[in-house]
GUPA-50109 format. One record per atom (N, C-alpha, C): z, y, x; residue number from 1; atom name. Coordinates in Angstrom, 2 decimals, always signed. Atoms other than C-alpha are relative to their C-alpha. Example, Ala and Ser with C-alpha at 12.3 -4.5 7.8 and 13.67 -1.06 7.14 Angstrom:
- pz py px i at
- +0.00 -1.19 +0.89 1 N
- +7.80 -4.50 +12.30 1 CA
- +0.00 +1.20 +0.90 1 C
- -0.06 -1.19 -0.82 2 N
- +7.14 -1.06 +13.67 2 CA
- +0.73 +1.09 -0.77 2 C
END
This chain:
- pz py px i at
- +1.01 +0.85 +0.59 1 N
- +28.58 +11.59 +0.88 1 CA
- +0.32 -1.45 +0.35 1 C
- -0.27 +1.41 -0.25 2 N
- +29.22 +7.90 +0.46 2 CA
- -1.31 -0.77 +0.05 2 C
- +1.20 +0.83 -0.14 3 N
- +26.72 +5.23 +1.42 3 CA
- +0.42 -1.46 -0.03 3 C
- -0.24 +1.44 -0.03 4 N
- +26.53 +1.54 +0.79 4 CA
- -1.27 -0.70 +0.44 4 C
- +1.13 +0.75 -0.52 5 N
- +24.31 -0.90 +2.62 5 CA
- -0.39 -1.07 -1.02 5 C
- +0.48 +0.99 +0.97 6 N
- +22.16 -2.98 +0.27 6 CA
- -0.89 -1.05 +0.64 6 C
- +0.76 +0.98 -0.77 7 N
- +19.92 -4.70 +2.84 7 CA
- +0.34 +0.18 +1.47 7 C
- -0.22 -0.06 -1.45 8 N
- +20.74 -5.57 +6.43 8 CA
- -1.28 -0.43 +0.71 8 C
- +1.17 +0.34 -0.80 9 N
- +18.34 -6.42 +9.23 9 CA
- -0.61 -1.34 -0.39 9 C
- +0.51 +1.32 +0.40 10 N
- +18.06 -10.09 +8.24 10 CA
- -0.67 +0.05 -1.37 10 C
- +0.58 -0.14 +1.33 11 N
- +17.42 -9.16 +4.60 11 CA
- -1.37 +0.67 +0.07 11 C
- +1.27 -0.71 -0.17 12 N
- +14.66 -6.75 +5.65 12 CA
- -1.04 -0.95 +0.58 12 C
- +0.92 +0.97 -0.61 13 N
- +13.08 -9.43 +7.84 13 CA
- -0.51 -1.02 -0.99 13 C
- +0.40 +0.97 +1.02 14 N
- +13.07 -11.95 +4.99 14 CA
- -0.93 +0.63 -1.03 14 C
- +0.82 -0.68 +1.00 15 N
- +11.62 -9.41 +2.56 15 CA
- -1.41 +0.25 +0.55 15 C
- +1.31 -0.26 -0.60 16 N
- +8.80 -8.47 +4.94 16 CA
- -0.79 -1.29 +0.15 16 C
- +0.67 +1.30 -0.13 17 N
- +8.01 -12.13 +5.62 17 CA
- -0.53 -0.45 -1.36 17 C
- +0.43 +0.39 +1.34 18 N
- +7.86 -12.83 +1.88 18 CA
- -1.20 +0.83 -0.46 18 C
- +1.12 -0.87 +0.37 19 N
- +5.59 -9.82 +1.30 19 CA
- -1.27 -0.44 +0.72 19 C
- +1.18 +0.43 -0.77 20 N
- +3.23 -10.98 +4.08 20 CA
- -0.61 -1.26 -0.61 20 C
- +0.49 +1.25 +0.59 21 N
- +2.97 -14.45 +2.53 21 CA
- -0.61 +0.25 -1.39 21 C
- +0.53 -0.32 +1.33 22 N
- +2.44 -13.00 -0.96 22 CA
- -1.36 +0.68 +0.11 22 C
- +1.29 -0.65 -0.21 23 N
- -0.38 -10.80 +0.35 23 CA
- -1.06 -1.04 +0.31 23 C
- +0.96 +1.06 -0.34 24 N
- -2.10 -13.81 +1.91 24 CA
- -0.34 -0.87 -1.20 24 C
- +0.23 +0.86 +1.16 25 N
- -1.66 -15.90 -1.22 25 CA
- -0.84 +0.72 -1.06 25 C
- +0.73 -0.71 +1.05 26 N
- -2.90 -13.22 -3.61 26 CA
- -1.44 +0.32 +0.40 26 C
- +1.35 -0.30 -0.50 27 N
- -5.93 -12.43 -1.41 27 CA
- -0.76 -1.28 +0.33 27 C
- +0.60 +1.30 -0.37 28 N
- -6.64 -16.16 -0.84 28 CA
- -0.44 +0.02 +1.46 28 C
- +0.30 -0.06 -1.43 29 N
- -6.51 -15.58 +2.91 29 CA
- -0.16 +1.44 +0.46 29 C
- +0.10 -1.31 -0.63 30 N
- -7.50 -12.68 +5.08 30 CA
- -1.39 +0.64 -0.10 30 C
- +1.35 -0.54 +0.07 31 N
- -11.16 -12.17 +4.24 31 CA
- -0.01 +1.35 -0.72 31 C
- +0.14 -1.35 +0.55 32 N
- -11.96 -8.48 +3.60 32 CA
- +1.33 +0.71 -0.24 32 C
- -1.32 -0.61 +0.17 33 N
- -8.28 -7.55 +3.92 33 CA
- +0.20 +1.13 +1.00 33 C
- -0.36 -1.14 -0.84 34 N
- -7.24 -4.14 +5.28 34 CA
- +1.41 +0.41 -0.40 34 C
- -1.37 -0.43 +0.25 35 N
- -3.59 -3.10 +5.61 35 CA
- +0.17 +1.40 +0.57 35 C
- -0.18 -1.39 -0.41 36 N
- -2.82 +0.63 +5.74 36 CA
- +1.42 +0.44 -0.30 36 C
- -1.35 -0.51 +0.17 37 N
- +0.66 +2.02 +6.31 37 CA
- -0.01 +1.48 -0.29 37 C
- -0.19 -1.42 +0.30 38 N
- +1.80 +5.34 +4.90 38 CA
- +1.11 +0.51 +0.91 38 C
- -1.04 -0.49 -0.93 39 N
- +3.64 +7.33 +7.60 39 CA
- +1.24 +0.46 -0.75 39 C
- -0.25 +0.49 -1.34 40 N
- +6.30 +7.09 +8.76 40 CA
- +0.39 -1.47 -0.04 40 C
- -0.51 +1.37 +0.00 41 N
- +8.15 +3.92 +7.89 41 CA
- -0.96 -1.00 -0.60 41 C
- +1.03 +0.90 +0.53 42 N
- +5.26 +2.46 +5.93 42 CA
- -0.91 -0.53 +1.09 42 C
- +0.82 +0.45 -1.13 43 N
- +3.29 +2.29 +9.18 43 CA
- +0.73 -1.12 +0.75 43 C
- -0.80 +1.02 -0.69 44 N
- +6.11 +0.33 +10.86 44 CA
- +0.02 -1.29 -0.81 44 C
- -0.02 +1.19 +0.86 45 N
- +6.34 -2.04 +7.88 45 CA
- -1.36 -0.68 -0.01 45 C
- +1.36 +0.57 -0.03 46 N
- +2.54 -2.51 +7.86 46 CA
- -0.22 -0.76 +1.30 46 C
- +0.13 +0.68 -1.29 47 N
- +2.64 -3.40 +11.56 47 CA
- +0.76 -1.32 +0.00 47 C
- -0.79 +1.23 +0.06 48 N
- +5.38 -5.96 +10.92 48 CA
- -0.67 -1.05 -0.90 48 C
- +0.70 +0.92 +0.89 49 N
- +3.47 -7.49 +8.00 49 CA
- -1.20 -0.60 +0.72 49 C
- +1.17 +0.47 -0.74 50 N
- +0.33 -7.71 +10.16 50 CA
- +0.40 -1.01 +1.08 50 C
- -0.47 +0.91 -1.05 51 N
- +2.30 -9.38 +12.96 51 CA
- +0.38 -1.36 -0.60 51 C
- -0.36 +1.27 +0.65 52 N
- +3.67 -12.01 +10.56 52 CA
- -1.26 -0.75 -0.40 52 C
- +1.26 +0.64 +0.37 53 N
- +0.17 -12.70 +9.26 53 CA
- -0.66 -0.63 +1.23 53 C
- +0.58 +0.52 -1.25 54 N
- -1.11 -13.12 +12.85 54 CA
- +0.79 -1.20 +0.52 54 C
- -0.86 +1.06 -0.52 55 N
- +1.87 -15.26 +13.87 55 CA
- -0.17 -1.29 -0.76 55 C
- +0.19 +1.19 +0.82 56 N
- +1.18 -17.63 +11.01 56 CA
- -1.40 -0.57 +0.13 56 C
- +1.28 +0.60 -0.31 57 N
- -2.25 -18.32 +12.43 57 CA
- -1.15 +0.43 -0.87 57 C
- +1.10 -0.46 +0.85 58 N
- -4.30 -16.40 +9.89 58 CA
- -1.05 +0.68 +0.87 58 C
- +1.11 -0.60 -0.74 59 N
- -7.70 -15.46 +11.26 59 CA
- -0.23 +1.41 -0.51 59 C
- +0.15 -1.41 +0.39 60 N
- -7.75 -11.67 +11.19 60 CA
- -0.88 +0.70 +1.01 60 C
- +0.73 -0.81 -0.96 61 N
- -10.18 -9.22 +12.70 61 CA
- +1.00 +0.78 +0.85 61 C
- -0.90 -0.71 -0.90 62 N
- -8.69 -7.34 +15.62 62 CA
- +0.51 +1.30 -0.60 62 C
- -0.41 -1.30 +0.53 63 N
- -8.58 -4.12 +13.67 63 CA
- +0.00 +0.05 -1.53 63 C
- -0.13 +0.00 +1.46 64 N
- -7.60 -4.86 +10.08 64 CA
- +1.15 +0.90 -0.43 64 C
- -1.20 -0.78 +0.24 65 N
- -4.58 -2.56 +10.37 65 CA
- -0.27 +1.47 +0.31 65 C
- +0.16 -1.42 -0.24 66 N
- -4.49 +1.21 +10.07 66 CA
- +1.13 +0.78 -0.64 66 C
- -0.99 -0.90 +0.60 67 N
- -2.57 +4.19 +8.78 67 CA
- -0.75 +1.09 -0.74 67 C
- +0.66 -1.03 +0.79 68 N
- -3.39 +6.79 +6.16 68 CA
- +0.96 +1.16 -0.22 68 C
- -0.81 -1.19 +0.18 69 N
- -2.00 +10.29 +6.28 69 CA
- -0.30 +0.62 -1.36 69 C
- +0.17 -0.51 +1.37 70 N
- -1.43 +11.72 +2.80 70 CA
- +0.39 +1.46 -0.12 70 C
- -0.59 -1.33 +0.04 71 N
- -0.07 +15.13 +3.73 71 CA
- -0.82 +0.99 -0.83 71 C
- +0.82 -1.00 +0.68 72 N
- -2.98 +17.21 +2.46 72 CA
- -0.35 -0.39 -1.44 72 C
- +0.26 +0.46 +1.36 73 N
- -3.17 +15.18 -0.76 73 CA
- +1.25 +0.04 -0.88 73 C
- -1.26 -0.07 +0.75 74 N
- +0.45 +15.75 -1.82 74 CA
- -0.06 +1.12 -1.03 74 C
- -0.03 -1.04 +1.02 75 N
- +1.15 +17.74 -4.98 75 CA
- +1.24 +0.89 +0.12 75 C
- -1.21 -0.80 -0.18 76 N
- +4.37 +19.25 -3.61 76 CA
- -0.04 +0.86 +1.26 76 C
- +0.12 -0.77 -1.25 77 N
- +3.03 +21.14 -0.60 77 CA
- +0.64 +1.37 -0.11 77 C
- -0.57 -1.35 +0.14 78 N
- +4.16 +24.49 -2.01 78 CA
- +1.52 -0.02 -0.07 78 C
- -1.46 +0.08 +0.14 79 N
- +7.74 +23.26 -2.58 79 CA
- +0.69 -0.65 +1.18 79 C
- -0.61 +0.73 -1.11 80 N
- +8.33 +21.08 +0.47 80 CA
- -0.23 +0.76 +1.30 80 C
- +0.24 -0.60 -1.31 81 N
- +8.77 +22.30 +4.01 81 CA
- -1.25 -0.61 +0.63 81 C
- +1.23 +0.48 -0.66 82 N
- +5.73 +21.91 +6.23 82 CA
- +0.21 -1.41 +0.55 82 C
- -0.05 +1.38 -0.49 83 N
- +5.00 +18.31 +7.06 83 CA
- -0.98 -0.13 +1.16 83 C
- +0.89 +0.26 -1.14 84 N
- +3.48 +17.06 +10.27 84 CA
- -1.16 -0.88 -0.47 84 C
- +1.17 +0.81 +0.31 85 N
- -0.06 +15.80 +9.83 85 CA
- -0.16 -1.02 +1.12 85 C
- +0.18 +1.06 -0.99 86 N
- -0.52 +12.46 +11.56 86 CA
- -1.42 -0.55 -0.14 86 C
- +1.38 +0.47 +0.09 87 N
- -3.84 +10.86 +12.38 87 CA
- -0.14 -1.19 -0.96 87 C
- +0.36 +1.15 +0.82 88 N
- -5.44 +8.54 +9.86 88 CA
- -0.87 -0.89 +0.87 88 C
- +0.83 +0.95 -0.74 89 N
- -6.83 +5.42 +11.50 89 CA
- -0.44 -1.10 -0.95 89 C
- +0.60 +0.98 +0.88 90 N
- -9.16 +3.20 +9.55 90 CA
- -0.68 -1.05 +0.87 90 C
- +0.68 +1.03 -0.79 91 N
- -10.37 -0.17 +10.90 91 CA
- -1.50 +0.28 +0.09 91 C
- +1.41 -0.30 -0.26 92 N
- -13.91 -0.04 +12.32 92 CA
- -0.92 -0.50 -1.12 92 C
- +0.80 +0.51 +1.12 93 N
- -15.22 -2.07 +9.36 93 CA
- +0.12 +0.86 -1.25 93 C
- -0.18 -0.89 +1.14 94 N
- -14.07 +0.71 +7.02 94 CA
- +0.78 -0.65 -1.12 94 C
- -0.73 +0.53 +1.15 95 N
- -12.58 +0.19 +3.59 95 CA
- -0.92 -0.32 -1.17 95 C
- +0.94 +0.26 +1.10 96 N
- -15.72 -0.04 +1.44 96 CA
- -0.07 -1.50 -0.30 96 C
- +0.05 +1.37 +0.50 97 N
- -15.66 -3.23 -0.64 97 CA
- +1.04 -0.93 +0.64 97 C
- -1.11 +0.78 -0.57 98 N
- -12.42 -4.37 +1.05 98 CA
- +1.17 +0.02 -0.97 98 C
- -1.27 -0.03 +0.72 99 N
- -9.05 -5.24 -0.44 99 CA
- +0.98 +0.73 +0.91 99 C
- -0.89 -0.84 -0.79 100 N
- -6.78 -2.49 +0.83 100 CA
- +1.42 -0.16 -0.53 100 C
- -1.41 +0.06 +0.35 101 N
- -3.03 -3.02 +0.85 101 CA
- +0.67 +1.22 +0.62 101 C
- -0.79 -1.14 -0.45 102 N
- -1.10 +0.25 +1.06 102 CA
- +1.43 -0.45 +0.16 102 C
- -1.37 +0.42 -0.27 103 N
- +2.35 -0.20 +2.57 103 CA
- +0.88 +1.25 +0.15 103 C
- -0.96 -1.09 -0.12 104 N
- +5.31 +2.16 +2.11 104 CA
- +1.41 -0.58 -0.06 104 C
- -1.37 +0.49 -0.02 105 N
- +9.06 +1.93 +2.42 105 CA
- +0.65 +0.00 -1.38 105 C
- -0.68 -0.11 +1.29 106 N
- +10.32 +3.16 -0.98 106 CA
- -0.99 +0.50 -1.04 106 C
- +0.77 -0.47 +1.15 107 N
- +8.52 +3.47 -4.31 107 CA
- +1.00 +0.64 -0.97 107 C
- -0.92 -0.75 +0.86 108 N
- +10.22 +6.13 -6.43 108 CA
- -0.80 +0.58 -1.17 108 C
- +0.71 -0.65 +1.11 109 N
- +8.25 +8.58 -8.62 109 CA
- -1.45 -0.45 -0.10 109 C
- +1.40 +0.40 -0.03 110 N
- +4.81 +7.27 -7.59 110 CA
- -0.90 +1.08 +0.56 110 C
- +0.83 -1.12 -0.47 111 N
- +3.62 +10.64 -6.26 111 CA
- -0.56 -0.23 +1.40 111 C
- +0.51 +0.31 -1.34 112 N
- +3.29 +9.46 -2.65 112 CA
- -1.18 -0.97 -0.11 112 C
- +1.08 +0.97 +0.18 113 N
- +1.15 +6.53 -3.79 113 CA
- -1.22 +0.68 -0.61 113 C
- +1.11 -0.74 +0.57 114 N
- -0.98 +8.84 -5.91 114 CA
- -0.73 +0.79 +1.09 114 C
- +0.60 -0.73 -1.11 115 N
- -1.57 +10.99 -2.83 115 CA
- -0.76 -0.94 +0.93 115 C
- +0.68 +0.99 -0.84 116 N
- -2.47 +7.87 -0.84 116 CA
- -1.31 -0.46 -0.65 116 C
- +1.23 +0.38 +0.70 117 N
- -4.99 +6.86 -3.50 117 CA
- -1.06 +1.11 +0.11 117 C
- +0.93 -1.11 -0.18 118 N
- -6.56 +10.33 -3.31 118 CA
- -0.57 +0.01 +1.42 118 C
- +0.45 +0.03 -1.40 119 N
- -6.72 +10.07 +0.49 119 CA
- -0.99 -1.15 +0.21 119 C
- +0.92 +1.14 -0.10 120 N
- -8.35 +6.62 +0.21 120 CA
- -1.36 +0.35 -0.60 120 C
- +1.23 -0.37 +0.70 121 N
- -10.91 +7.98 -2.24 121 CA
- -0.87 +0.92 +0.86 121 C
- +0.74 -0.90 -0.88 122 N
- -11.89 +10.61 +0.33 122 CA
- -0.65 -0.75 +1.17 122 C
- +0.49 +0.78 -1.14 123 N
- -12.59 +7.85 +2.90 123 CA
- -1.06 -1.01 -0.41 123 C
- +0.93 +1.04 +0.41 124 N
- -14.41 +5.18 +0.94 124 CA
- +0.36 -0.57 -1.35 124 C
- -0.20 +0.63 +1.31 125 N
- -14.48 +2.86 -2.03 125 CA
- +0.38 -1.47 +0.17 125 C
- -0.44 +1.39 -0.11 126 N
- -12.35 -0.27 -1.73 126 CA
- -0.34 -0.79 -1.25 126 C
- +0.19 +0.89 +1.15 127 N
- -13.00 -3.26 -3.98 127 CA
- +1.26 -0.01 -0.85 127 C
- -1.29 -0.01 +0.70 128 N
- -9.29 -3.28 -4.85 128 CA
- +1.03 +0.63 +0.91 128 C
- -1.12 -0.57 -0.74 129 N
- -6.13 -1.48 -3.81 129 CA
- +1.27 -0.64 -0.53 129 C
- -1.28 +0.60 +0.34 130 N
- -2.76 -3.21 -3.78 130 CA
- +1.09 +0.84 +0.68 130 C
- -1.12 -0.76 -0.55 131 N
- +0.67 -1.73 -3.04 131 CA
- +1.13 -0.94 +0.37 131 C
- -1.15 +0.75 -0.48 132 N
- +3.43 -3.29 -0.95 132 CA
- +1.09 +0.99 +0.39 132 C
- -1.13 -0.87 -0.34 133 N
- +6.85 -1.64 -0.74 133 CA
- +1.22 -0.86 +0.33 133 C
- -1.23 +0.69 -0.31 134 N
- +10.10 -2.69 +0.81 134 CA
- +0.98 +0.13 -1.16 134 C
- -0.96 -0.25 +1.07 135 N
- +12.14 -1.10 -2.01 135 CA
- -0.70 +0.70 -1.17 135 C
- +0.44 -0.67 +1.23 136 N
- +11.22 -0.25 -5.60 136 CA
- +1.26 +0.43 -0.72 136 C
- -1.24 -0.51 +0.61 137 N
- +13.91 +1.99 -7.06 137 CA
- -0.17 +0.50 -1.42 137 C
- +0.20 -0.45 +1.37 138 N
- +12.33 +2.84 -10.40 138 CA
- -0.23 +1.50 -0.09 138 C
- +0.12 -1.44 +0.28 139 N
- +12.13 +6.32 -11.96 139 CA
- -1.42 +0.53 +0.15 139 C
- +1.39 -0.40 -0.15 140 N
- +8.34 +6.47 -12.04 140 CA
- -0.33 +1.21 -0.86 140 C
- +0.55 -1.13 +0.74 141 N
- +6.67 +9.72 -13.09 141 CA
- -1.48 -0.20 -0.27 141 C
- +1.41 +0.32 +0.15 142 N
- +3.19 +8.22 -12.85 142 CA
- -0.14 -1.50 -0.27 142 C
- +0.16 +1.42 +0.33 143 N
- +1.80 +4.87 -14.09 143 CA
- -0.44 -0.81 +1.22 143 C
- +0.27 +0.71 -1.25 144 N
- +2.02 +3.18 -10.69 144 CA
- +1.04 -1.09 +0.15 144 C
- -0.95 +1.08 -0.26 145 N
- +3.57 -0.18 -9.85 145 CA
- -0.39 -0.70 +1.29 145 C
- +0.24 +0.73 -1.24 146 N
- +3.91 -2.22 -6.70 146 CA
- -0.42 -1.43 -0.31 146 C
- +0.43 +1.40 +0.13 147 N
- +2.13 -5.56 -6.34 147 CA
- +0.92 -0.93 +0.78 147 C
- -0.87 +0.78 -0.88 148 N
- +4.47 -6.76 -3.57 148 CA
- +1.25 +0.82 +0.27 148 C
- -1.26 -0.73 -0.11 149 N
- +8.14 -5.76 -3.56 149 CA
- +1.01 -0.83 +0.76 149 C
- -1.06 +0.68 -0.73 150 N
- +10.81 -6.66 -1.05 150 CA
- +1.27 -0.11 -0.82 150 C
- -1.24 -0.02 +0.78 151 N
- +13.72 -5.64 -3.28 151 CA
- -0.09 +1.08 -1.08 151 C
- -0.14 -0.97 +1.08 152 N
- +14.07 -3.96 -6.67 152 CA
- +1.44 +0.50 +0.03 152 C
- -1.34 -0.60 -0.04 153 N
- +17.01 -1.55 -6.50 153 CA
- +0.11 +1.04 -1.09 153 C
- -0.20 -1.01 +1.04 154 N
- +17.84 +0.12 -9.79 154 CA
- +1.00 +1.04 +0.52 154 C
- -0.85 -1.08 -0.50 155 N
- +19.32 +3.50 -8.88 155 CA
- +0.07 +1.10 -1.06 155 C
- -0.01 -1.20 +0.83 156 N
- +20.35 +6.69 -10.58 156 CA
- -0.84 +1.06 +0.71 156 C
- +0.81 -1.06 -0.60 157 N
- +18.29 +9.82 -10.00 157 CA
- +0.79 +0.78 +1.04 157 C
- -0.86 -0.74 -0.93 158 N
- +21.27 +11.31 -8.13 158 CA
- +0.17 -0.73 +1.33 158 C
- -0.14 +0.77 -1.24 159 N
- +21.25 +8.55 -5.53 159 CA
- -1.24 +0.14 +0.86 159 C
- +1.12 -0.05 -0.94 160 N
- +19.06 +8.48 -2.45 160 CA
- -0.05 -1.34 +0.72 160 C
- +0.19 +1.25 -0.73 161 N
- +17.63 +5.31 -0.91 161 CA
- -0.58 +0.35 +1.36 161 C
- +0.48 -0.23 -1.36 162 N
- +17.25 +5.46 +2.85 162 CA
- -0.31 -1.33 +0.67 162 C
- +0.40 +1.18 -0.77 163 N
- +15.32 +2.85 +4.80 163 CA
- +0.09 +0.40 +1.46 163 C
- -0.14 -0.23 -1.44 164 N
- +16.32 +2.73 +8.44 164 CA
- -0.64 -1.18 +0.72 164 C
- +0.68 +1.04 -0.78 165 N
- +14.05 +0.82 +10.82 165 CA
- +0.21 +0.27 +1.47 165 C
- -0.35 -0.16 -1.41 166 N
- +14.89 +0.20 +14.45 166 CA
- -1.07 +0.74 +0.79 166 C
- +1.10 -0.65 -0.71 167 N
- +11.45 +1.40 +15.62 167 CA
- +0.05 +1.53 -0.13 167 C
- -0.03 -1.43 +0.29 168 N
- +12.09 +4.85 +14.09 168 CA
- +1.41 +0.56 +0.12 168 C
- -1.35 -0.52 +0.17 169 N
- +15.83 +5.18 +13.51 169 CA
- +1.03 -0.59 +0.95 169 C
- -0.95 +0.62 -0.92 170 N
- +17.45 +2.92 +16.10 170 CA
- +0.91 -1.02 -0.65 170 C
- -0.78 +1.03 +0.70 171 N
- +19.10 +0.76 +13.44 171 CA
- -0.84 -0.50 -1.17 171 C
- +0.80 +0.69 +1.00 172 N
- +17.93 -1.50 +10.66 172 CA
- +0.84 -0.28 -1.24 172 C
- -0.69 +0.24 +1.25 173 N
- +19.19 -1.30 +7.07 173 CA
- -0.64 +0.81 -1.11 173 C
- +0.34 -0.82 +1.15 174 N
- +18.60 +0.00 +3.58 174 CA
- +1.33 +0.39 -0.62 174 C
- -1.24 -0.49 +0.55 175 N
- +21.38 +2.18 +2.24 175 CA
- -0.27 +0.87 -1.22 175 C
- +0.03 -0.91 +1.14 176 N
- +22.03 +3.95 -1.03 176 CA
- +1.10 +1.02 +0.23 176 C
- -0.94 -1.10 -0.19 177 N
- +23.66 +7.33 -0.63 177 CA
- +0.24 +0.69 -1.33 177 C
- -0.36 -0.68 +1.24 178 N
- +25.52 +9.06 -3.42 178 CA
- +0.20 +1.48 +0.26 178 C
END
């Protein structure tokens, strides 16, 4: 299997910084903003986005960041091997009437995002839901699009996009495997 690196650590850092600034600009600040990462790498990316927002002096509540487990909302449970259920953590202010930004590493068919929307619906009723992804590779099966994208990577269906983050994988890159 051959692999080519399409984003290195610096590229990932720039993309995350840009996404954080775009979130702030589109929301006109941090009021009523909640950021929820989709495990596993989406949680790491959400934490990094939140840190950039804090570092830039934006006034944020202490707990505007969380994670949403989508395992039981997936439509492929019968075909995929068992997945580990991770805890969902929602900020103490909840998500009702908030602008929720879902964060994931790769947007492909849209099925993970659909599961995340179902999971959100079971928790509350946000005013709006936005989607931030590090990589959008196309090939949607559902009418879902990202609002904030680090990098659009047109790929073939036979290729696989892997996001490696130092917090999880020990190295930092985005590679396309053939």
